[in-house]
N, C-alpha and C positions, 0 to 999 in steps of 0.2 A: 445767304448767297452761298453756293458750293463751290469748293475751290478744285480745281481738276489737276491731276498730277501732270508733270511734264512727259510728253511723248516718249522719251528715252526711260523715264521710270516707270511708265506703263509698259512699254516695251520688254523691260527687264523683269518684271513681275509677270506677265505673260510668258516669257521664256522659263521663269521659275516654274510656274504652273504645269508647262508641258514636261520639263524634266521631272517633276514629281509623278505626273502620269507614266511616264516611261519608266522611272524607277518602280513603281508599283508592278507594272507589267514585267520587267525584269525578275522582281523577288518572286513574283507569281511563278515563272517559267523555272527559276532556280529551283523553288520548293519542289516543283514537278521532277526535275531532273534529280534533285537529291533523293527523293522517294523512289525514282526507277533504278537509281545506283544502289540504294540499300536492297530493293529486291532483288538485282542481279547478285549481290554479293551474298546474299540469304541462299540464293538457288545454288550458286557456287559452292557454298558450305554444305549444302545438302548432298550435291552431287559427287563431291570429292571423296566422301565417305562411303560410296556405293561401289560394288565390284564392277570391273570393265564389262563383264559379259551381262549385267543389267538391261533390261529394257527401256528404251528411253524413246519417248515421242516429241514430235515438234508440231505444233498446230501451223499448218499451211492453208490458209484461207479457210474453208470449212472440213478440211481433212487434216487427220493426224498421220503423220508419217514417221515411220521407226527410223532411229538414228543410232550410231554407237557414240559411246561415252566422250570419246576424243573430240568428234565433230561438234557435240553439244557445249563441251567444256572450252573449245576453241570459238565457238560462236558466242557463247557466254562472256570470255574474255575480251573479245573485239567489242562487244556492246559496252562492256565496263570501260574499256579504254575510251570509246566514244563519249561515252557520258561524263567521264572525269575530263576530258578536253572540253567538252560543252560548259561543264561546271566552272571549269578555270576562266573561260571567255566571260561567261555571265558574272562572276565575281569581278573581273576587271572592269566590266560595263558597270556594275554596281558602285565599285569604288570611284570610277570616273563620275558617274552621275553625281555621286553624294558630294564630291569635292567641289564640282560644278556649281551645285545649288548651294553649299555653304558659302561659296566665294559670291554668287549672287546676294544671298541673304545678308550678307555682311554689308555689301554694297546698298541694299535697299535700307538696311538699319542705320548706316550712316546718313543717308537721304533724310529719313525720318527724325532723326535726332538733330535735324536743323543743318546739315552739311549738303545743303541743295548742290552745291558743284560735286559732289562726291560720286554721281553716277556719270556725269559729263565726261570725266576723264577715261572712262572705260566703255565709250560707245561702241567701239569696235568689237568688244569682246563677246 
């Protein structure tokens, strides 16, 4: 005979799985943002050493548009700032998700180790 888990334990496990999926998506997005940030920083380092009168072009759709160095640097710095903010938010989400997962994992572990009442006290969580 197969013993079923109590509904509150199943709900906790389901929540844990959803948190894990969300964490995976956040980590994937964080990696993409970090790569974008590294690319912007690399371009900024290259541009800073070039003379002011150098030719700079920006891709706008299917067209290259000539721009001056200061507008390119300003745009890159704005992009860098936006990416840094996004990265900070993603790191915060990552920390929150990990903490929540650890909490639920501890509750599930207590239940599996024989503390059947361990989950019941945290139903509202």
